[in-house]
C-alpha positions in Angstrom: -170.7 -98.7 -57.8 -174.2 -97.4 -57.6 -175.4 -100.3 -55.5 -172.8 -99.4 -52.8 -173.7 -95.7 -53.1 -177.4 -96.5 -52.7 -176.6 -98.4 -49.4 -174.6 -95.4 -48.2 -177.5 -93.1 -49.0 -179.9 -95.2 -47.0 -177.6 -94.9 -43.9 -176.7 -91.2 -44.3 -179.6 -89.4 -45.9 -183.1 -88.9 -44.3 -186.1 -90.9 -45.4 -188.8 -88.4 -46.4 -191.3 -91.1 -47.0 -191.2 -92.1 -43.4 -191.6 -88.5 -42.4 -194.5 -88.1 -44.8 -193.0 -85.0 -46.4 -195.3 -83.1 -48.7 -193.3 -82.3 -51.9 -195.1 -79.0 -52.4 -193.7 -77.8 -49.0 -190.2 -79.3 -49.4 -187.2 -77.0 -49.3 -184.7 -76.8 -52.2 -182.3 -78.9 -50.2 -184.9 -81.6 -49.5 -185.8 -81.7 -53.2 -182.1 -82.0 -54.1 -181.7 -84.9 -51.7 -184.8 -86.6 -53.2 -183.5 -86.1 -56.7 -180.1 -87.5 -55.8 -181.6 -90.6 -54.1 -183.8 -91.2 -57.1 -180.8 -90.9 -59.5 -178.7 -93.3 -57.5 -181.5 -95.8 -57.0 -182.5 -95.9 -60.6 -178.9 -96.5 -61.7 -178.4 -99.2 -59.0 -181.5 -101.0 -60.2 -180.5 -100.8 -63.8 -177.0 -102.1 -63.1 -176.2 -105.6 -64.2 -174.5 -107.9 -61.9 -171.1 -109.3 -62.9 -172.6 -112.9 -63.1 -175.0 -112.0 -65.9 
């Protein structure tokens, strides 16, 4: 589930790395988006595939 959600995030949510966003100047919404993407990405990477 998290792998699919991570792919959706890549399409829908902005990439602040490409925009070179300074975290000290980020708004609360931008920080919330960063936190959400981090949460989903770490869960997707930790998820085991059905074949293992």
